[in-house]
C-alpha positions, 0 to 999 in steps of 0.5 A: 374453270372452263365450260367443259369442266365439272365443279363440285356439286356444292359449288354448282348448286351454290353459284346457281342459287346465287345467280337465280336470286340475283336474276329472279326479281328483275326477271319478273318485272316484265311479265308483271307490268304487262299483266297488270296493264292488261286489267285481266286480274290476279289470275293473269299475273299468276299465270304470266309469272308461272309461264315466264319462270318455266320458259326461262328455266327450260330454255336456259337448260337448252342453251347450256346443253346444246341439243342438236342444232339448238343451244349455244353450248355455254352458260346463257341464262335466259331472261324476259325482254324488258325492252318488249314491255311497250309492245306487249302492253299494247298487244294485250290491251288492244288485242288480248292474250291471243294477239300477244301469243301470235306476235311473240310466235312470229318474232320467234320465227324471225330468230329461227330464220336468222339462225338458219341463214345467218351467213346470208343475212350478215349484211342486213342484220347488222350492228348499225341497224340493231344499235339504232333500234336499241336506241329507239327502244329506250325512248319507247320504254321511257314512255312506259316508265313515265306512265308507271310513275304517273299512276304511282304518284296519282294514288300516293304522291309522296310515297310513290315518288319517294319509293321510285327515288330511293330505288333509283338512288340505290340501283345507280349508286351500286351500278356506278361502283367499280366492284363487279360484285356490287354491279351484279347485286345492285338491281336486286338490292335496289328492288329490296330497298324500294320494297321496304320504302313502299312498305313504310308508306303503306303501298306494298300489298302483301296479300297475294304473298300471304294467300299464295300456297307453298306449292301449286299451279295457277288456277287459270290460264289464257289458253292457246289462241291466235288473233289477226285483227287490227292490233295484230297488223298494227304491231306486226312490223314492231315485232318483226324488228323485235325479233331482229333485235333479240337476234342481235342481242343474242349474237352479242351475248353469246360472243361475250359468253364464249370469251369468258368460257375458256382460259385462252383466246379463241375465235368466235364460234359462229356455229355456237351463235347459230345454236344460241339463236335457234335456242332463243327462237325455240324459247320464244316459240314456247313463250308464245304458246304459253301466252307470256312475254318474249325472252332474250339472253341475260346480259349479266350472265357473262359478268357473273361467270367472269366475277366468280371464275367458273363458266362450267355448263353445269352452272347453267343446268343449276340455274335452269332447274332453280327457275323451274322449281320457283315456278311451282312455289307460288309463295316464292313467285308471289313474293317476286311478283308483288313488286310495287309500281314505283319500285319498278319505275326506279329499276326501269330508269336504269334499264332505259339508260343502259339500253340507249348507251348499249345501242350507241356503243354498238353503233360507234364501236362496230361501224367505222363508216362515218356515213352509217354513223350519221344514218344512226343518228338521223334515224334515232331522231326520226323514230323519236319524232314519230313516237312523240307525235311531232309530225302531223300525219294524215288520218289513214286506215287504222293499221297505217295510223298505228305504224306511224305512231311507232318510233320503232317502225318508222325509225327502223324502216328508215335505218334499213332504207338508208343502209340499202341506199348506201350499199346500192350507191357504193362501188359495185361488188364483184363475184367469182365462182369456181370449184375449191381447188388450187387449179382454179388459181389462174381464173381467180387471178384473172378475176383479181386483175379485173377487180383491180382495174375497176378500182384503178389501182396500181400493179403492186396492189394487183400483185399483192391481192393475187398473192393473198388469193393464192395463199388463201387457197393453199391455206384452205386446202389442208382443211379439205384434207383434214375433213377427208382423213376424218371420214371413212372411205365410201367408194360407192358414193362420189365425193361432193365437190366443194365450191368457192365463191369470192366476193371483192369489194372496197372501202376507200383504198382498202380491198376486202376479199370474202372467200366463201366455201364449204364447212372446213376444219380448224379456225384460221384465226386460231391458227394465226394466233398460234403462229403469233404465240409460238416460234417453233420452226416446225410450226412455221414450216407447216403453216408457211401459206398461213404465215405468208397470208398473215404478212400480206393482209392487214386482217384475216377473219374466219367465220365458221357457220353450219355448212359454210365457211367465210374467210374475210381478208382485208388488204391495204395499198402497198407502201411506196 
């Protein structure tokens, strides 16, 4: 069932409840660990649980509904970001709740900026940087896992260790099964099994559940405050990277959700990704003002929709409303927030390992350039060395000392610096600018000739690139006509002239041409797919330029952003 279809109300409610139960226990692990580490007492734990459920519920509704520029328009259940645990703990311990509020809001601003200027940041917010930082995050999160286990075994050596071991065994056994259903329910089943083990050893405190009312609000809240002390400046770079990581994770999760939301294959809707990024940014703004932890998109959402075969946005509405309902039922949220530390340890081992694997896969699968893969490996170990204090850094001021102790900061900055070095030392990109019109073809051909001469390529390659440029312009022209026909005539207002920018670059013997213009109509990738799927002569005749472009180019990619279209064409050297 596609995203725009409406399943029966009982099906909607049942699937929404199923996913909410699946996600609730693991969703609250992050705020509970952070609140417990703060030492502020039960009132702070109760508030963090309440605020996290409210924020996650509201932002899940926004993502599904797509309100103006906000929301991805598909089912994107929100989730507390477990990889942010170390930074959140440091913020509340060293600077208090006000420091956490300030830093989470700043990370949200980063996500909103990436959403607005996604097409400009596509060379900076890259999978290579995101994957590397995700790998380093696994090390940072591992330090929290080890501390939780140390605390648990110090109080109850046998019971704490066995509880963590039982939880880990159950979670791992189910996660390694081929059944998608078992993988989805594995974390929840593992947490339940761990809690039962903890109860057997007497380390599961149920007083908070017994004393909690059925319906009510937290008795206290930390208030809204901002703090710009030493802890803020020390953690600021880490939260800037955290904002980028959440943006990259949102990008990947939205693409996965789009893939399972429709029956047929479709090109990636980057305007939907921008909406999801802005929705995540608003979610974290709300999280910051309410004094809770950062949020991201739950990666289990796409797997759940694929398993049940229903991707209707009404499922997203149900999930969001159930989360909000749970926030006002302290008895239920108390049950979820009393998970013992050893149980959390067993669950977080899975998260830590998954985070490292996902980061590695992001780097390897999305980056064919061997030098950039090497950069990722080097920066991972740079981050690990600083995280574990293997370098003797001189005593500087408190802010710089804190920066050098963070693997995220040192490894992340190293990754950005090395990528920029590779970009600056690669053959220079060439740029062409004119109005988007077929009359600009002679000037564009002159530009192509200069580009080919700068690479010392053959005349055959020049002719092939000129043919690609011509067919791309002819292909773009129907998009312009399509926009004009859809709008009413307004003779009093002059028509805005569309601008074409072409950026030419190369990777070895492969040329890459980026055609950047105003917002167009139907996605060219989808039109290419239609040509491949249908042999109707009328379609081939109407799409002659597109068919020729498909024959000349080794790949054609059409990225549609708000107000801007980017068509990327890769062209290989012609054969002998």
